[in-house]
N, C-alpha and C positions, 0 to 999 in steps of 0.2 A: 695364700697359704692354707693348706688343709687343717682342719681342726685337730687332727691327730698330731700335728707338729707343735701345737701350742704348749704342751708341757715342757718341751725343751727350751722354749722361750722363757717360760716362768722360771725354770731352773737357772738359766743364765742371769735372770734378774735377782736371784737370791744372793749372788756374789756381793761381797761388801762394797766393791767399787761401783756397783750398780744400784745401790739403795735409793739414790736420789731420783732415778728414772722409773722406779717401781709403779707409781701412779700412772705414768704414761704408758707403760707396758700393759698394765691391767686394763686401761681404757681401750687400747688398741685391740687386745685380745677379746674383750667383751663386745666391742663393736663388730668384730669378725663373727662372733657367735650370734649376735642379734641379726646381722645381715644374712647369716646362714639360715636362721629359723624363719625369717621374713624376707625372701629375696626381693631386691629392689627397694627395700624400705629405707627411708632417710633417717631411721632411728639412730640416735647417738646415746651412749650410756649417761645416766644421771651421775652427778658427783657423789651422791650417797651410795650408789651401787658400787662405784669404784672404791670408795672409802671402805665399805664393808668387806668387799672381796680382798682388798689389800691387807686388812687386819686379819681376816681369816687365814689367808694363804701365807703371808710373811710375818705377821705379828703374833701368831699363835694365841690370839685373844678371842674370847667369846664375844658375840655381838647380838644385841637386841635392837631390831629396827622397827620403828613405828612409822608407817607411811600409808597414804590413802589407797583405796581400792583402785586398781589399774595402774599403780605406780611402777610395777615390774619387780616385785619382791621375789617372785619365784625364780626368775632367771639367775639370781645370785647363787642359790644353792643348786640349781641345775648346772650352772657353769663351773662350780667348784671342782667337781670330779673330772670335767673335761680338761680343766687347766692343770690339775695336779696328778691325775691318774689314781687318785685315792677314792675309796668308796664313800658314798653319802648314805647315811641312814635318815630317811625322811619320815617324821611322824605326821600322819594325816588324820583328821577327825572323821571323815566320811569316805566310804569306798567310791562314791561317785566322783568326789574330788580327786581321789587316787587314780581313777580311770583317766580323767582329763590330764593330770600331771604326767601320767605314763605316756600318753599320746604326744605331749609336748616334748618330753625328754627323748623320745624315739626319733625326733626330727634332727637330733644332734649326731653327726657322724661319730662313730666310735663308742657310742653309748649302748648299754645293754641293761635296761632297768627291769625290775620285777615288782609286783604288788603282792604282798602277803595278806590274805584274808582267810577266814575260815573256809569259804567255798573254794578258794584257789588251792589251799593245802589239801583239801579233800580230793580235788581233781588231779593234783600233781603231788603225789605222795613224797617225792624226793626234793620238794622245793627248798626246805630248810637245809638239806644236805648240800644242795647247789649253792645256797647262800654261804654256807660254811667253807665251800671250796673257793669262794671269792670270785666267781665268774660274773657277778653282776656289778655294774658301776653305780647304780642307784637302787636302794632297797626301800620301798615305800610300805608302810604298815601303820596300823592304828595303835593306840597306847595299850590296848588289851593284848595284841600280838607281841608288842615290844616287851610286855611284862610276863609273857608266857614262859614256862619252864624250858620248853624245847628251844626257843629262840635264845634265851639267856645262856643255855648250855653251849649253843653254837658260838656265841660271842666270846666264850672263854678260850676258843681256839687261838693259839699264839699266831698261827699263820693268818687267820682272818683279822685279828687285832692289828697286825702290822699293815694291813691294807686299808683299814678304816681311817678316814680323815675328818669327817664332819658328821655331827648329829644336828639335823634341822627340824625345828618344831614349827610347823605351819599353823596359822591361826592360833597363836599361843595364848591369846586371851581366854581360851577355853579351859585353861588350867584353873581359872577362877569360876567360870560359868558352869562347868560340868564337874566340879570337884566332888559334889555330893552323890551323883549317880554314875559317874565314870571315874572312880577314885584312882584308876590306873594312871590318870594324868598326873597325879601328885606322886606317882612312883617313878616317874621318868628320871628323877635325880639319881636313882639307884644305878642307872646305866653308867654314870660317872665313876662309880666304884669298880665297875667291870673293865671299862675301856682304858687305854693308855692315856697319860696326861697330855700328850701332844694332840689328841683328838679335840677339835674345837666345836663349840655349840653355837648355833644360830637360831634365833627366834624372830618371828615377824607377825605383825598384826596391824590392822587399821584402827582398832578400837581397844587400846590398852590404857585404861585409866590408872591412877596412882596405886589403888589397892590391887588391881590385877598385876601391875608391874612388880609389886612387892611379893605377891604369891608366886609369880613365875620365877623370879630371881631366887626365892627361898626353896622352891620345891621341884623345879624342872631341870636341875643339874648345872645351872650357871654358876660360875665362880664369882668371887667378890668383885664389886664394881671398881673399876680403875682403868687406866690406859696403859698399864705396863704389861709385860709378858705374863700370860696365864691369868689375866683378869678380864672382866666384862666391861664393854663400853655400850652405853645406851645411846642410840642415834634416833632422835625424834625429828620428823619433818612435818610440814603442814599437812593435815588431813582434809583441808578444804577442797570442795569440789565445785569450782565456779561454774562448771558446765551443768550443774544440777540445781534446779529450783525446788524448794519445798513449800507446799501449800497445805494448810490445815482447814478442813471443812467440818463444821459442827453437824452432828446428827440431830434431826428434828426431834423435839420432845415427844415421847410416846412411840418413837419408831426406832429405838436403838437395837431392837431385835429384828428389824426389817432390813432388807437389802436393797431398798428402793434407791438409796444414795449411790448405788453402783450403776444406775441406769445410764448415766452419761458416757460410760465406756462404749456404748453401742451407737453413739451419735453418728458415726460415719458408716454404719452398716448398710445403708441404702443410698442410692443416688438421689440427690435433690432435684435433678432434672426430670427423671422418668420413674423414680421409685423402684428401680431394679436393685436386686441384692448386690452389695459390694463388700463381701467379707474380707477381701484383701486390703480394704481401706481401714479396717479396724486397727487401731494402734496396737502394736505388740506390747502387752502389759502383763506384769506379774502382780497378782493380788495376794498378799500375805494375810492369812486368817488363822488364828489359833483354834485348833479343835477340828477333828474330822467331821463331826456333825454339822458344824457351822459352814464348813466348806461345801458339804453336800447340799445344804439349803441354799447357799449362794449360787451354786451351779444350777440348781433347779430353777431358781428365780431368773437368772440371766438367760438360760436356754429357752424358757417359756416366753420371755420378753422378746427374744430374737425371732421366735416363731411367729409372733404377732406383727413383727415389722414388715415381713414380706412372705408371700406364699412360696417363694423360691427356697426359703429355708425349710429344712426337713429334719426328721429323725432317722431317715434312711441312711445307714452307714455306707451303703454302696455309692451314694452320692457325696463323696468325700468333701468336696469343696464347699458344700452348703449344709452339711450335717452339723447341727448345733452341738452335738456331743463331741465332735472333733474340733470345732472352732473354739469351744470353751472346755478346757480339760482340768483335771484334778491331779495334784502331785502331793501325796502324803506317804508316810511310812507304811500305811495299810494297803497301798497299791503294790501289786507284785513287782519284784525286781525287774522282771522281763518288761512289764508294761511301763515302769518308771523309765527304764533305759530307752524304750521305744518312743515314749512321749518327749523325753528330754532331747533325744537326737533329732526328732522332728522339729521341736521348738527352736533348736539352734540354727536350722536352715533359714536363709534369708527369705525364702518363699514359703515359709511354714504355714500349713493349714491352721495350726493352733495360733489363735490371736490373743486369747486371754488364758493365762495359767493361774489357777487358784491353788495356792501352795502353803504348806507349813514352813517352818524355819529350815527344814531339810534342803530347801532350794536356795537358802539365803546366805550360804557361806562358801566363798571361794569359787563359786560357779561362774563361768565366763560365757555369757551369751551376748554377743557384741552389739546387737541391734534392738535391745529392749528400749522402747520409747518411754514407758512409764512404770513406776513401782507404786503400788498403793498398799498402805498399812491400815488394816481394818481395826479401828478402835485404838485409843491411846494406851500405852503400856504402863498403866498405874501399878507401881510396886514391882516392876520387872526391870531387867538390866537393859539400859538404853543402848549399850554396846551392841546387843543382839539386833536391835532395830536399826542401828546405823549400818550394820552388816547387810541387812535386807535392802536398805535404800541404796547401798553400793552396787546392787545388781543392775541398776539403771544407767543408761548413758555411757556404757563402757566403751563403745565404739564411736562415741561422738566427741572424744577429746580432741 
C-alpha cells in the first residue's frame, strides 16, 4: 500500500465500531512508514510510538514523550501528517537540526516540507505566503520565527487553520534551558490562543527533569494533564543507554588547563607494525569543550601531537587524507555556516577524513551521526544543567544499538 493511501485507512479506523482496532491500525501504518524510510529494515514500531500517535490522531490529546536518544521520537510527528493529511508545525531549536529533519521528511512519499529561517525568508520572499496557502505538509521553524508578526498573521487565516493538525516541539527541555536568552520559547503557548482547539500538541525530549516538565507544561501551550479529550498525557520511558559506557578520568593536578589528557585519542594514528600513518584507524570522536578559545587551543595541541607521530602527517591541505587540520576539525557558532555545513556533511560520511570533531553544544542536540565511536566531555559541568551534558553524550553510539 502506498503512503498516500494511509489517511483513508486512518479515517476508517475513526468509526465507532473500529475503536478497538485503532492500535493495530496505527502499528501497521507506522510500520509501513518505517519500512518506506529504511527499505529492507526489520524495524517494528515501539509500543510508546503507537500509543502517542493513537492519542494524537484519535484522542485529540496533547502528548509529552520522554525517551532516550535514538528511540525514534521524530518519526511520530513526521508520520502524523502522512496519516492525517493535516499540517504539522514543528518547532526546532537549531537550523542544522531543521536541515536534517527536512531531509528525513522528504523521504516520505506525499510530503512537502519547508524550513522557515531568516536566510530562507530572504531568499524566498513568498515563503510565508506559500505557508498561508497550505501547500506544505510540514512547516519547520524556530521559536523566533514562530513568534514573528508575519507568521502569526499567516496563522490567523481560516483556511490555514483548518489544515493544521499538530504543533510539535522538538527538544522541548530547551524551554527551561534557553528561557533566559531565547525567551520566545516561553511564548510558544500563545500559539494555542491562535489555533483551533482540535490542534494537538506534541513535545519530546531525552532529558526532561521535573522542573523542566513543569515549565514546558506551563509555558509551551500544553493543556492540563489528564487522559481525557483535550488533556495532556505525559509518557515516560527509560532513558538508559545500555550500549553506552561512561568513564570519568581525573585531570592531573596542575594540568587542568593543559590538553595532554586528550593524547590517548591519537593511540591508533600509526601502525604498530611499521609506524606508518593510519588516520582512518583513529576512532571517530566528538570532543565537547565549552568556549571557542579552549577549542582552538585543544585543536592546536592535538594537531601538533599528530605531526610528531609520523612524518606522513602534514599541514598541506592538498594532502587531504593526512592533513592534520582536516583530521581534527572545529565546530562552533563562530565558524561560517558554509564551513559548518561542509564539515558536518563530511563528518557524517562513514569514510570521513575528519576523525576528531572539537565542538560546542551546537553539535550536541538532535544531530544524528550514526557511527560516532566516542564522545568526550571536557571538564565536569559544575553549576550547569546536566541535561545538556546528557544530550551531548547521546551523540555517541547511535548506530551501534
